[in-house]
PyMOL Python script that loads the backbone (N, CA, C, O; Angstrom):
from pymol import cmd

cmd.read_pdbstr("""\
ATOM      1  N   MET A   1      94.841 154.438  74.555  1.00  0.00           N
ATOM      2  CA  MET A   1      96.005 153.626  74.833  1.00  0.00           C
ATOM      3  C   MET A   1      96.538 153.095  73.500  1.00  0.00           C
ATOM      4  O   MET A   1      95.757 152.535  72.730  1.00  0.00           O
ATOM      5  N   PRO A   2      97.839 153.244  73.190  1.00  0.00           N
ATOM      6  CA  PRO A   2      98.388 152.743  71.934  1.00  0.00           C
ATOM      7  C   PRO A   2      98.404 151.221  71.921  1.00  0.00           C
ATOM      8  O   PRO A   2      98.600 150.578  72.952  1.00  0.00           O
ATOM      9  N   THR A   3      98.197 150.662  70.746  1.00  0.00           N
ATOM     10  CA  THR A   3      98.239 149.212  70.623  1.00  0.00           C
ATOM     11  C   THR A   3      99.630 148.776  70.209  1.00  0.00           C
ATOM     12  O   THR A   3     100.340 149.494  69.504  1.00  0.00           O
ATOM     13  N   SER A   4     100.008 147.595  70.654  1.00  0.00           N
ATOM     14  CA  SER A   4     101.292 147.029  70.270  1.00  0.00           C
ATOM     15  C   SER A   4     101.171 146.415  68.888  1.00  0.00           C
ATOM     16  O   SER A   4     100.083 145.997  68.491  1.00  0.00           O
ATOM     17  N   PRO A   5     102.274 146.355  68.148  1.00  0.00           N
ATOM     18  CA  PRO A   5     102.198 145.746  66.822  1.00  0.00           C
ATOM     19  C   PRO A   5     101.897 144.253  66.918  1.00  0.00           C
ATOM     20  O   PRO A   5     102.261 143.585  67.886  1.00  0.00           O
ATOM     21  N   ALA A   6     101.233 143.760  65.902  1.00  0.00           N
ATOM     22  CA  ALA A   6     100.908 142.338  65.853  1.00  0.00           C
ATOM     23  C   ALA A   6     102.183 141.506  65.825  1.00  0.00           C
ATOM     24  O   ALA A   6     103.173 141.897  65.207  1.00  0.00           O
ATOM     25  N   LEU A   7     102.157 140.367  66.491  1.00  0.00           N
ATOM     26  CA  LEU A   7     103.288 139.448  66.440  1.00  0.00           C
ATOM     27  C   LEU A   7     103.381 138.774  65.076  1.00  0.00           C
ATOM     28  O   LEU A   7     104.468 138.632  64.515  1.00  0.00           O
ATOM     29  N   ASP A   8     102.238 138.366  64.553  1.00  0.00           N
ATOM     30  CA  ASP A   8     102.207 137.635  63.285  1.00  0.00           C
ATOM     31  C   ASP A   8     101.956 138.616  62.156  1.00  0.00           C
ATOM     32  O   ASP A   8     100.871 139.189  62.059  1.00  0.00           O
ATOM     33  N   SER A   9     102.944 138.812  61.307  1.00  0.00           N
ATOM     34  CA  SER A   9     102.808 139.805  60.242  1.00  0.00           C
ATOM     35  C   SER A   9     102.225 139.228  58.957  1.00  0.00           C
ATOM     36  O   SER A   9     102.104 139.932  57.954  1.00  0.00           O
ATOM     37  N   LYS A  10     101.862 137.938  58.988  1.00  0.00           N
ATOM     38  CA  LYS A  10     101.320 137.292  57.798  1.00  0.00           C
ATOM     39  C   LYS A  10      99.789 137.294  57.767  1.00  0.00           C
ATOM     40  O   LYS A  10      99.190 137.194  56.696  1.00  0.00           O
ATOM     41  N   VAL A  11      99.163 137.405  58.927  1.00  0.00           N
ATOM     42  CA  VAL A  11      97.702 137.384  59.019  1.00  0.00           C
ATOM     43  C   VAL A  11      97.227 138.471  59.978  1.00  0.00           C
ATOM     44  O   VAL A  11      98.006 138.990  60.777  1.00  0.00           O
ATOM     45  N   HIS A  12      95.958 138.804  59.894  1.00  0.00           N
ATOM     46  CA  HIS A  12      95.357 139.713  60.855  1.00  0.00           C
ATOM     47  C   HIS A  12      93.894 139.344  61.012  1.00  0.00           C
ATOM     48  O   HIS A  12      93.326 138.635  60.182  1.00  0.00           O
ATOM     49  N   GLY A  13      93.314 139.814  62.047  1.00  0.00           N
ATOM     50  CA  GLY A  13      91.914 139.515  62.297  1.00  0.00           C
ATOM     51  C   GLY A  13      91.629 139.563  63.780  1.00  0.00           C
ATOM     52  O   GLY A  13      92.452 140.016  64.576  1.00  0.00           O
ATOM     53  N   THR A  14      90.460 139.092  64.136  1.00  0.00           N
ATOM     54  CA  THR A  14      90.030 139.092  65.518  1.00  0.00           C
ATOM     55  C   THR A  14      89.891 137.661  66.001  1.00  0.00           C
ATOM     56  O   THR A  14      89.241 136.838  65.357  1.00  0.00           O
ATOM     57  N   LEU A  15      90.506 137.370  67.135  1.00  0.00           N
ATOM     58  CA  LEU A  15      90.356 136.063  67.776  1.00  0.00           C
ATOM     59  C   LEU A  15      89.651 136.271  69.107  1.00  0.00           C
ATOM     60  O   LEU A  15      89.970 137.192  69.858  1.00  0.00           O
ATOM     61  N   ILE A  16      88.693 135.404  69.384  1.00  0.00           N
ATOM     62  CA  ILE A  16      87.905 135.475  70.613  1.00  0.00           C
ATOM     63  C   ILE A  16      88.102 134.173  71.390  1.00  0.00           C
ATOM     64  O   ILE A  16      87.988 133.085  70.825  1.00  0.00           O
ATOM     65  N   LYS A  17      88.398 134.288  72.682  1.00  0.00           N
ATOM     66  CA  LYS A  17      88.565 133.107  73.528  1.00  0.00           C
ATOM     67  C   LYS A  17      87.209 132.467  73.789  1.00  0.00           C
ATOM     68  O   LYS A  17      86.250 133.157  74.135  1.00  0.00           O
ATOM     69  N   ASN A  18      87.129 131.149  73.626  1.00  0.00           N
ATOM     70  CA  ASN A  18      85.881 130.436  73.894  1.00  0.00           C
ATOM     71  C   ASN A  18      85.494 130.487  75.357  1.00  0.00           C
ATOM     72  O   ASN A  18      84.308 130.564  75.677  1.00  0.00           O
ATOM     73  N   LYS A  19      86.473 130.446  76.259  1.00  0.00           N
ATOM     74  CA  LYS A  19      86.140 130.322  77.685  1.00  0.00           C
ATOM     75  C   LYS A  19      85.485 131.564  78.281  1.00  0.00           C
ATOM     76  O   LYS A  19      84.698 131.449  79.221  1.00  0.00           O
ATOM     77  N   ASP A  20      85.797 132.758  77.750  1.00  0.00           N
ATOM     78  CA  ASP A  20      85.214 133.949  78.365  1.00  0.00           C
ATOM     79  C   ASP A  20      84.739 135.004  77.364  1.00  0.00           C
ATOM     80  O   ASP A  20      84.258 136.064  77.763  1.00  0.00           O
ATOM     81  N   GLY A  21      84.872 134.719  76.077  1.00  0.00           N
ATOM     82  CA  GLY A  21      84.395 135.642  75.057  1.00  0.00           C
ATOM     83  C   GLY A  21      85.251 136.885  74.866  1.00  0.00           C
ATOM     84  O   GLY A  21      84.863 137.797  74.135  1.00  0.00           O
ATOM     85  N   LYS A  22      86.409 136.932  75.512  1.00  0.00           N
ATOM     86  CA  LYS A  22      87.274 138.103  75.401  1.00  0.00           C
ATOM     87  C   LYS A  22      88.139 138.027  74.148  1.00  0.00           C
ATOM     88  O   LYS A  22      88.578 136.954  73.735  1.00  0.00           O
ATOM     89  N   GLU A  23      88.369 139.192  73.556  1.00  0.00           N
ATOM     90  CA  GLU A  23      89.229 139.282  72.372  1.00  0.00           C
ATOM     91  C   GLU A  23      90.691 139.125  72.787  1.00  0.00           C
ATOM     92  O   GLU A  23      91.116 139.627  73.828  1.00  0.00           O
ATOM     93  N   ILE A  24      91.445 138.422  71.953  1.00  0.00           N
ATOM     94  CA  ILE A  24      92.877 138.275  72.173  1.00  0.00           C
ATOM     95  C   ILE A  24      93.566 139.371  71.372  1.00  0.00           C
ATOM     96  O   ILE A  24      93.389 139.435  70.156  1.00  0.00           O
ATOM     97  N   PRO A  25      94.345 140.234  72.015  1.00  0.00           N
ATOM     98  CA  PRO A  25      95.025 141.301  71.288  1.00  0.00           C
ATOM     99  C   PRO A  25      95.995 140.741  70.239  1.00  0.00           C
ATOM    100  O   PRO A  25      96.558 139.662  70.420  1.00  0.00           O
ATOM    101  N   ALA A  26      96.180 141.472  69.162  1.00  0.00           N
ATOM    102  CA  ALA A  26      97.032 141.018  68.052  1.00  0.00           C
ATOM    103  C   ALA A  26      98.483 140.791  68.473  1.00  0.00           C
ATOM    104  O   ALA A  26      99.206 140.039  67.820  1.00  0.00           O
ATOM    105  N   ASP A  27      98.910 141.433  69.553  1.00  0.00           N
ATOM    106  CA  ASP A  27     100.278 141.212  70.005  1.00  0.00           C
ATOM    107  C   ASP A  27     100.390 140.024  70.964  1.00  0.00           C
ATOM    108  O   ASP A  27     101.411 139.843  71.627  1.00  0.00           O
ATOM    109  N   GLU A  28      99.313 139.208  71.027  1.00  0.00           N
ATOM    110  CA  GLU A  28      99.326 138.022  71.874  1.00  0.00           C
ATOM    111  C   GLU A  28      98.976 136.732  71.123  1.00  0.00           C
ATOM    112  O   GLU A  28      98.712 135.712  71.759  1.00  0.00           O
ATOM    113  N   PHE A  29      98.969 136.755  69.802  1.00  0.00           N
ATOM    114  CA  PHE A  29      98.731 135.501  69.088  1.00  0.00           C
ATOM    115  C   PHE A  29      99.583 135.396  67.833  1.00  0.00           C
ATOM    116  O   PHE A  29      99.976 136.385  67.213  1.00  0.00           O
ATOM    117  N   ILE A  30      99.845 134.137  67.498  1.00  0.00           N
ATOM    118  CA  ILE A  30     100.521 133.787  66.243  1.00  0.00           C
ATOM    119  C   ILE A  30      99.692 132.681  65.596  1.00  0.00           C
ATOM    120  O   ILE A  30      98.959 131.973  66.286  1.00  0.00           O
ATOM    121  N   VAL A  31      99.802 132.530  64.284  1.00  0.00           N
ATOM    122  CA  VAL A  31      98.971 131.572  63.562  1.00  0.00           C
ATOM    123  C   VAL A  31      99.855 130.593  62.788  1.00  0.00           C
ATOM    124  O   VAL A  31     100.756 130.992  62.050  1.00  0.00           O
ATOM    125  N   PHE A  32      99.578 129.318  62.974  1.00  0.00           N
ATOM    126  CA  PHE A  32     100.175 128.264  62.164  1.00  0.00           C
ATOM    127  C   PHE A  32      99.024 127.493  61.552  1.00  0.00           C
ATOM    128  O   PHE A  32      98.062 127.151  62.241  1.00  0.00           O
ATOM    129  N   ARG A  33      99.118 127.218  60.259  1.00  0.00           N
ATOM    130  CA  ARG A  33      98.009 126.594  59.551  1.00  0.00           C
ATOM    131  C   ARG A  33      98.282 125.121  59.282  1.00  0.00           C
ATOM    132  O   ARG A  33      99.440 124.719  59.163  1.00  0.00           O
ATOM    133  N   PRO A  34      97.227 124.308  59.185  1.00  0.00           N
ATOM    134  CA  PRO A  34      97.411 122.863  59.053  1.00  0.00           C
ATOM    135  C   PRO A  34      98.034 122.419  57.736  1.00  0.00           C
ATOM    136  O   PRO A  34      98.538 121.300  57.642  1.00  0.00           O
ATOM    137  N   HIS A  35      98.010 123.269  56.725  1.00  0.00           N
ATOM    138  CA  HIS A  35      98.597 122.851  55.445  1.00  0.00           C
ATOM    139  C   HIS A  35     100.122 122.945  55.432  1.00  0.00           C
ATOM    140  O   HIS A  35     100.759 122.421  54.518  1.00  0.00           O
ATOM    141  N   ASP A  36     100.712 123.596  56.419  1.00  0.00           N
ATOM    142  CA  ASP A  36     102.160 123.733  56.532  1.00  0.00           C
ATOM    143  C   ASP A  36     102.756 122.369  56.891  1.00  0.00           C
ATOM    144  O   ASP A  36     102.399 121.787  57.916  1.00  0.00           O
ATOM    145  N   ASN A  37     103.655 121.861  56.059  1.00  0.00           N
ATOM    146  CA  ASN A  37     104.226 120.535  56.289  1.00  0.00           C
ATOM    147  C   ASN A  37     104.979 120.409  57.612  1.00  0.00           C
ATOM    148  O   ASN A  37     105.166 119.294  58.101  1.00  0.00           O
ATOM    149  N   ALA A  38     105.408 121.504  58.194  1.00  0.00           N
ATOM    150  CA  ALA A  38     106.157 121.452  59.455  1.00  0.00           C
ATOM    151  C   ALA A  38     105.260 121.515  60.690  1.00  0.00           C
ATOM    152  O   ALA A  38     105.746 121.336  61.807  1.00  0.00           O
ATOM    153  N   VAL A  39     103.973 121.762  60.515  1.00  0.00           N
ATOM    154  CA  VAL A  39     103.116 122.042  61.666  1.00  0.00           C
ATOM    155  C   VAL A  39     102.973 120.847  62.610  1.00  0.00           C
ATOM    156  O   VAL A  39     102.922 121.046  63.824  1.00  0.00           O
ATOM    157  N   LEU A  40     102.908 119.636  62.109  1.00  0.00           N
ATOM    158  CA  LEU A  40     102.760 118.489  63.005  1.00  0.00           C
ATOM    159  C   LEU A  40     104.005 118.286  63.864  1.00  0.00           C
ATOM    160  O   LEU A  40     103.897 117.976  65.050  1.00  0.00           O
ATOM    161  N   ARG A  41     105.176 118.456  63.275  1.00  0.00           N
ATOM    162  CA  ARG A  41     106.402 118.345  64.074  1.00  0.00           C
ATOM    163  C   ARG A  41     106.459 119.458  65.118  1.00  0.00           C
ATOM    164  O   ARG A  41     106.911 119.242  66.243  1.00  0.00           O
ATOM    165  N   MET A  42     106.000 120.645  64.739  1.00  0.00           N
ATOM    166  CA  MET A  42     105.978 121.759  65.681  1.00  0.00           C
ATOM    167  C   MET A  42     105.036 121.451  66.851  1.00  0.00           C
ATOM    168  O   MET A  42     105.386 121.672  68.010  1.00  0.00           O
ATOM    169  N   LEU A  43     103.842 120.941  66.540  1.00  0.00           N
ATOM    170  CA  LEU A  43     102.885 120.623  67.599  1.00  0.00           C
ATOM    171  C   LEU A  43     103.386 119.498  68.491  1.00  0.00           C
ATOM    172  O   LEU A  43     103.169 119.528  69.703  1.00  0.00           O
ATOM    173  N   ASP A  44     104.051 118.512  67.912  1.00  0.00           N
ATOM    174  CA  ASP A  44     104.609 117.423  68.704  1.00  0.00           C
ATOM    175  C   ASP A  44     105.673 117.961  69.665  1.00  0.00           C
ATOM    176  O   ASP A  44     105.713 117.576  70.834  1.00  0.00           O
ATOM    177  N   ALA A  45     106.526 118.848  69.169  1.00  0.00           N
ATOM    178  CA  ALA A  45     107.550 119.461  70.029  1.00  0.00           C
ATOM    179  C   ALA A  45     106.878 120.305  71.115  1.00  0.00           C
ATOM    180  O   ALA A  45     107.286 120.262  72.275  1.00  0.00           O
ATOM    181  N   TYR A  46     105.856 121.067  70.744  1.00  0.00           N
ATOM    182  CA  TYR A  46     105.132 121.896  71.708  1.00  0.00           C
ATOM    183  C   TYR A  46     104.544 121.032  72.818  1.00  0.00           C
ATOM    184  O   TYR A  46     104.615 121.388  73.994  1.00  0.00           O
ATOM    185  N   ARG A  47     103.963 119.898  72.440  1.00  0.00           N
ATOM    186  CA  ARG A  47     103.385 119.013  73.449  1.00  0.00           C
ATOM    187  C   ARG A  47     104.466 118.543  74.420  1.00  0.00           C
ATOM    188  O   ARG A  47     104.254 118.518  75.632  1.00  0.00           O
ATOM    189  N   GLY A  48     105.620 118.174  73.881  1.00  0.00           N
ATOM    190  CA  GLY A  48     106.724 117.744  74.734  1.00  0.00           C
ATOM    191  C   GLY A  48     107.173 118.842  75.682  1.00  0.00           C
ATOM    192  O   GLY A  48     107.448 118.586  76.855  1.00  0.00           O
ATOM    193  N   PHE A  49     107.248 120.064  75.174  1.00  0.00           N
ATOM    194  CA  PHE A  49     107.630 121.190  76.029  1.00  0.00           C
ATOM    195  C   PHE A  49     106.587 121.433  77.116  1.00  0.00           C
ATOM    196  O   PHE A  49     106.934 121.710  78.264  1.00  0.00           O
ATOM    197  N   CYS A  50     105.303 121.330  76.750  1.00  0.00           N
ATOM    198  CA  CYS A  50     104.240 121.492  77.750  1.00  0.00           C
ATOM    199  C   CYS A  50     104.402 120.463  78.868  1.00  0.00           C
ATOM    200  O   CYS A  50     104.279 120.787  80.049  1.00  0.00           O
ATOM    201  N   GLU A  51     104.676 119.232  78.479  1.00  0.00           N
ATOM    202  CA  GLU A  51     104.844 118.172  79.473  1.00  0.00           C
ATOM    203  C   GLU A  51     106.052 118.458  80.368  1.00  0.00           C
ATOM    204  O   GLU A  51     105.974 118.320  81.589  1.00  0.00           O
ATOM    205  N   GLU A  52     107.161 118.857  79.755  1.00  0.00           N
ATOM    206  CA  GLU A  52     108.363 119.190  80.529  1.00  0.00           C
ATOM    207  C   GLU A  52     108.114 120.342  81.500  1.00  0.00           C
ATOM    208  O   GLU A  52     108.672 120.363  82.598  1.00  0.00           O
ATOM    209  N   GLU A  53     107.280 121.294  81.099  1.00  0.00           N
ATOM    210  CA  GLU A  53     106.987 122.469  81.927  1.00  0.00           C
ATOM    211  C   GLU A  53     105.979 122.170  83.037  1.00  0.00           C
ATOM    212  O   GLU A  53     105.733 123.014  83.898  1.00  0.00           O
ATOM    213  N   GLY A  54     105.402 120.976  83.016  1.00  0.00           N
ATOM    214  CA  GLY A  54     104.440 120.610  84.046  1.00  0.00           C
ATOM    215  C   GLY A  54     103.005 120.980  83.731  1.00  0.00           C
ATOM    216  O   GLY A  54     102.205 121.181  84.645  1.00  0.00           O
ATOM    217  N   ALA A  55     102.661 121.074  82.444  1.00  0.00           N
ATOM    218  CA  ALA A  55     101.285 121.395  82.054  1.00  0.00           C
ATOM    219  C   ALA A  55     100.325 120.333  82.583  1.00  0.00           C
ATOM    220  O   ALA A  55     100.701 119.181  82.801  1.00  0.00           O
ATOM    221  N   THR A  56      99.096 120.745  82.779  1.00  0.00           N
ATOM    222  CA  THR A  56      98.073 119.830  83.289  1.00  0.00           C
ATOM    223  C   THR A  56      97.737 118.752  82.260  1.00  0.00           C
ATOM    224  O   THR A  56      98.023 118.886  81.070  1.00  0.00           O
ATOM    225  N   SER A  57      97.124 117.684  82.757  1.00  0.00           N
ATOM    226  CA  SER A  57      96.690 116.626  81.852  1.00  0.00           C
ATOM    227  C   SER A  57      95.642 117.147  80.875  1.00  0.00           C
ATOM    228  O   SER A  57      95.552 116.665  79.746  1.00  0.00           O
ATOM    229  N   GLU A  58      94.846 118.131  81.304  1.00  0.00           N
ATOM    230  CA  GLU A  58      93.844 118.721  80.414  1.00  0.00           C
ATOM    231  C   GLU A  58      94.520 119.435  79.245  1.00  0.00           C
ATOM    232  O   GLU A  58      94.069 119.317  78.106  1.00  0.00           O
ATOM    233  N   GLN A  59      95.596 120.173  79.518  1.00  0.00           N
ATOM    234  CA  GLN A  59      96.334 120.861  78.454  1.00  0.00           C
ATOM    235  C   GLN A  59      96.944 119.849  77.491  1.00  0.00           C
ATOM    236  O   GLN A  59      96.848 120.010  76.274  1.00  0.00           O
ATOM    237  N   LEU A  60      97.569 118.812  78.031  1.00  0.00           N
ATOM    238  CA  LEU A  60      98.192 117.804  77.175  1.00  0.00           C
ATOM    239  C   LEU A  60      97.142 117.104  76.309  1.00  0.00           C
ATOM    240  O   LEU A  60      97.379 116.843  75.129  1.00  0.00           O
ATOM    241  N   ALA A  61      96.003 116.806  76.888  1.00  0.00           N
ATOM    242  CA  ALA A  61      94.924 116.170  76.125  1.00  0.00           C
ATOM    243  C   ALA A  61      94.400 117.111  75.048  1.00  0.00           C
ATOM    244  O   ALA A  61      94.070 116.665  73.949  1.00  0.00           O
ATOM    245  N   ALA A  62      94.320 118.408  75.346  1.00  0.00           N
ATOM    246  CA  ALA A  62      93.863 119.387  74.346  1.00  0.00           C
ATOM    247  C   ALA A  62      94.833 119.446  73.176  1.00  0.00           C
ATOM    248  O   ALA A  62      94.410 119.529  72.023  1.00  0.00           O
ATOM    249  N   VAL A  63      96.121 119.405  73.462  1.00  0.00           N
ATOM    250  CA  VAL A  63      97.119 119.413  72.383  1.00  0.00           C
ATOM    251  C   VAL A  63      97.004 118.125  71.579  1.00  0.00           C
ATOM    252  O   VAL A  63      97.093 118.155  70.352  1.00  0.00           O
ATOM    253  N   ASP A  64      96.808 116.999  72.248  1.00  0.00           N
ATOM    254  CA  ASP A  64      96.630 115.723  71.538  1.00  0.00           C
ATOM    255  C   ASP A  64      95.421 115.775  70.605  1.00  0.00           C
ATOM    256  O   ASP A  64      95.480 115.284  69.477  1.00  0.00           O
ATOM    257  N   ARG A  65      94.327 116.370  71.077  1.00  0.00           N
ATOM    258  CA  ARG A  65      93.131 116.485  70.224  1.00  0.00           C
ATOM    259  C   ARG A  65      93.401 117.402  69.039  1.00  0.00           C
ATOM    260  O   ARG A  65      92.955 117.128  67.924  1.00  0.00           O
ATOM    261  N   LEU A  66      94.128 118.488  69.277  1.00  0.00           N
ATOM    262  CA  LEU A  66      94.495 119.392  68.178  1.00  0.00           C
ATOM    263  C   LEU A  66      95.337 118.648  67.145  1.00  0.00           C
ATOM    264  O   LEU A  66      95.092 118.759  65.944  1.00  0.00           O
ATOM    265  N   ILE A  67      96.314 117.901  67.606  1.00  0.00           N
ATOM    266  CA  ILE A  67      97.144 117.122  66.683  1.00  0.00           C
ATOM    267  C   ILE A  67      96.266 116.172  65.874  1.00  0.00           C
ATOM    268  O   ILE A  67      96.453 116.036  64.665  1.00  0.00           O
ATOM    269  N   GLY A  68      95.326 115.527  66.519  1.00  0.00           N
ATOM    270  CA  GLY A  68      94.416 114.621  65.817  1.00  0.00           C
ATOM    271  C   GLY A  68      93.594 115.346  64.758  1.00  0.00           C
ATOM    272  O   GLY A  68      93.391 114.823  63.663  1.00  0.00           O
ATOM    273  N   ARG A  69      93.119 116.552  65.081  1.00  0.00           N
ATOM    274  CA  ARG A  69      92.341 117.325  64.098  1.00  0.00           C
ATOM    275  C   ARG A  69      93.210 117.734  62.907  1.00  0.00           C
ATOM    276  O   ARG A  69      92.753 117.717  61.764  1.00  0.00           O
ATOM    277  N   VAL A  70      94.454 118.098  63.179  1.00  0.00           N
ATOM    278  CA  VAL A  70      95.353 118.482  62.090  1.00  0.00           C
ATOM    279  C   VAL A  70      95.678 117.264  61.210  1.00  0.00           C
ATOM    280  O   VAL A  70      95.687 117.375  59.984  1.00  0.00           O
ATOM    281  N   VAL A  71      95.941 116.123  61.819  1.00  0.00           N
ATOM    282  CA  VAL A  71      96.193 114.894  61.050  1.00  0.00           C
ATOM    283  C   VAL A  71      94.994 114.592  60.156  1.00  0.00           C
ATOM    284  O   VAL A  71      95.156 114.275  58.978  1.00  0.00           O
ATOM    285  N   HIS A  72      93.795 114.690  60.721  1.00  0.00           N
ATOM    286  CA  HIS A  72      92.576 114.431  59.942  1.00  0.00           C
ATOM    287  C   HIS A  72      92.444 115.431  58.793  1.00  0.00           C
ATOM    288  O   HIS A  72      92.170 115.036  57.660  1.00  0.00           O
ATOM    289  N   TRP A  73      92.634 116.721  59.074  1.00  0.00           N
ATOM    290  CA  TRP A  73      92.519 117.745  58.039  1.00  0.00           C
ATOM    291  C   TRP A  73      93.504 117.468  56.911  1.00  0.00           C
ATOM    292  O   TRP A  73      93.144 117.539  55.736  1.00  0.00           O
ATOM    293  N   ARG A  74      94.737 117.154  57.265  1.00  0.00           N
ATOM    294  CA  ARG A  74      95.763 116.907  56.238  1.00  0.00           C
ATOM    295  C   ARG A  74      95.419 115.675  55.402  1.00  0.00           C
ATOM    296  O   ARG A  74      95.678 115.654  54.199  1.00  0.00           O
ATOM    297  N   ALA A  75      94.844 114.662  56.020  1.00  0.00           N
ATOM    298  CA  ALA A  75      94.438 113.471  55.268  1.00  0.00           C
ATOM    299  C   ALA A  75      93.305 113.788  54.300  1.00  0.00           C
ATOM    300  O   ALA A  75      93.222 113.203  53.220  1.00  0.00           O
ATOM    301  N   GLN A  76      92.432 114.717  54.688  1.00  0.00           N
ATOM    302  CA  GLN A  76      91.302 115.108  53.848  1.00  0.00           C
ATOM    303  C   GLN A  76      91.707 116.085  52.740  1.00  0.00           C
ATOM    304  O   GLN A  76      90.997 116.211  51.742  1.00  0.00           O
ATOM    305  N   HIS A  77      92.848 116.781  52.905  1.00  0.00           N
ATOM    306  CA  HIS A  77      93.259 117.830  51.964  1.00  0.00           C
ATOM    307  C   HIS A  77      94.739 117.719  51.568  1.00  0.00           C
ATOM    308  O   HIS A  77      95.475 118.699  51.686  1.00  0.00           O
ATOM    309  N   PRO A  78      95.179 116.565  51.108  1.00  0.00           N
ATOM    310  CA  PRO A  78      96.614 116.427  50.791  1.00  0.00           C
ATOM    311  C   PRO A  78      97.078 117.385  49.693  1.00  0.00           C
ATOM    312  O   PRO A  78      98.244 117.778  49.661  1.00  0.00           O
ATOM    313  N   GLU A  79      96.185 117.753  48.812  1.00  0.00           N
ATOM    314  CA  GLU A  79      96.551 118.653  47.715  1.00  0.00           C
ATOM    315  C   GLU A  79      96.838 120.074  48.200  1.00  0.00           C
ATOM    316  O   GLU A  79      97.461 120.859  47.485  1.00  0.00           O
ATOM    317  N   ARG A  80      96.390 120.406  49.404  1.00  0.00           N
ATOM    318  CA  ARG A  80      96.611 121.751  49.954  1.00  0.00           C
ATOM    319  C   ARG A  80      97.835 121.820  50.862  1.00  0.00           C
ATOM    320  O   ARG A  80      98.232 122.906  51.283  1.00  0.00           O
ATOM    321  N   CYS A  81      98.435 120.673  51.166  1.00  0.00           N
ATOM    322  CA  CYS A  81      99.592 120.629  52.057  1.00  0.00           C
ATOM    323  C   CYS A  81     100.845 121.020  51.286  1.00  0.00           C
ATOM    324  O   CYS A  81     101.017 120.639  50.128  1.00  0.00           O
ATOM    325  N   LYS A  82     101.735 121.800  51.950  1.00  0.00           N
ATOM    326  CA  LYS A  82     102.901 122.328  51.246  1.00  0.00           C
ATOM    327  C   LYS A  82     103.984 122.775  52.214  1.00  0.00           C
ATOM    328  O   LYS A  82     103.772 122.876  53.422  1.00  0.00           O
ATOM    329  N   VAL A  83     105.133 123.035  51.650  1.00  0.00           N
ATOM    330  CA  VAL A  83     106.228 123.625  52.405  1.00  0.00           C
ATOM    331  C   VAL A  83     105.843 125.065  52.721  1.00  0.00           C
ATOM    332  O   VAL A  83     105.281 125.766  51.879  1.00  0.00           O
ATOM    333  N   ALA A  84     106.145 125.495  53.921  1.00  0.00           N
ATOM    334  CA  ALA A  84     105.824 126.872  54.314  1.00  0.00           C
ATOM    335  C   ALA A  84     106.526 127.864  53.399  1.00  0.00           C
ATOM    336  O   ALA A  84     107.647 127.627  52.948  1.00  0.00           O
ATOM    337  N   ASP A  85     105.856 128.971  53.131  1.00  0.00           N
ATOM    338  CA  ASP A  85     106.444 129.991  52.273  1.00  0.00           C
ATOM    339  C   ASP A  85     105.870 131.356  52.611  1.00  0.00           C
ATOM    340  O   ASP A  85     104.852 131.472  53.294  1.00  0.00           O
ATOM    341  N   VAL A  86     106.535 132.371  52.126  1.00  0.00           N
ATOM    342  CA  VAL A  86     106.069 133.749  52.229  1.00  0.00           C
ATOM    343  C   VAL A  86     106.256 134.373  50.858  1.00  0.00           C
ATOM    344  O   VAL A  86     107.356 134.364  50.304  1.00  0.00           O
ATOM    345  N   GLU A  87     105.180 134.911  50.320  1.00  0.00           N
ATOM    346  CA  GLU A  87     105.225 135.576  49.017  1.00  0.00           C
ATOM    347  C   GLU A  87     105.713 137.003  49.179  1.00  0.00           C
ATOM    348  O   GLU A  87     105.484 137.619  50.221  1.00  0.00           O
ATOM    349  N   PRO A  88     106.385 137.544  48.160  1.00  0.00           N
ATOM    350  CA  PRO A  88     106.795 138.953  48.245  1.00  0.00           C
ATOM    351  C   PRO A  88     105.580 139.867  48.482  1.00  0.00           C
ATOM    352  O   PRO A  88     104.554 139.734  47.815  1.00  0.00           O
ATOM    353  N   GLY A  89     105.710 140.775  49.421  1.00  0.00           N
ATOM    354  CA  GLY A  89     104.640 141.712  49.730  1.00  0.00           C
ATOM    355  C   GLY A  89     103.559 141.160  50.641  1.00  0.00           C
ATOM    356  O   GLY A  89     102.591 141.859  50.942  1.00  0.00           O
ATOM    357  N   GLU A  90     103.704 139.918  51.084  1.00  0.00           N
ATOM    358  CA  GLU A  90     102.660 139.270  51.884  1.00  0.00           C
ATOM    359  C   GLU A  90     102.663 139.738  53.342  1.00  0.00           C
ATOM    360  O   GLU A  90     101.614 139.721  53.987  1.00  0.00           O
ATOM    361  N   LEU A  91     103.785 140.144  53.862  1.00  0.00           N
ATOM    362  CA  LEU A  91     103.898 140.486  55.271  1.00  0.00           C
ATOM    363  C   LEU A  91     103.550 141.934  55.533  1.00  0.00           C
ATOM    364  O   LEU A  91     103.869 142.815  54.734  1.00  0.00           O
ATOM    365  N   ARG A  92     102.895 142.179  56.653  1.00  0.00           N
ATOM    366  CA  ARG A  92     102.593 143.545  57.109  1.00  0.00           C
ATOM    367  C   ARG A  92     103.611 143.881  58.188  1.00  0.00           C
ATOM    368  O   ARG A  92     103.402 143.569  59.361  1.00  0.00           O
ATOM    369  N   GLU A  93     104.699 144.508  57.800  1.00  0.00           N
ATOM    370  CA  GLU A  93     105.730 144.839  58.783  1.00  0.00           C
ATOM    371  C   GLU A  93     106.033 146.315  58.747  1.00  0.00           C
ATOM    372  O   GLU A  93     106.878 146.790  59.505  1.00  0.00           O
TER     373      GLU A  93
END
""", "prot")
cmd.dss("prot")
cmd.show_as("cartoon", "prot")
cmd.util.cbc("prot")
cmd.orient("prot")
């Protein structure tokens, strides 16, 4: 069976779901990293969209915990935080 191209052309690898140990196909994930200065605003917007869509309280709490982990990481690594960028030749397209 042919595989679909990866959605995220900046990274590659294998992701495994914790709940069932199944691999997530590359055409079903995207990656945002905590050092990206826009990531907290993105996560805050995502949480709002989840709430508007009727997500469960468990989902909303999981997003809140993720936001907390990102805030903590950024506080521990301010020197690594930056404006998002793409270097020439970095993308696999």
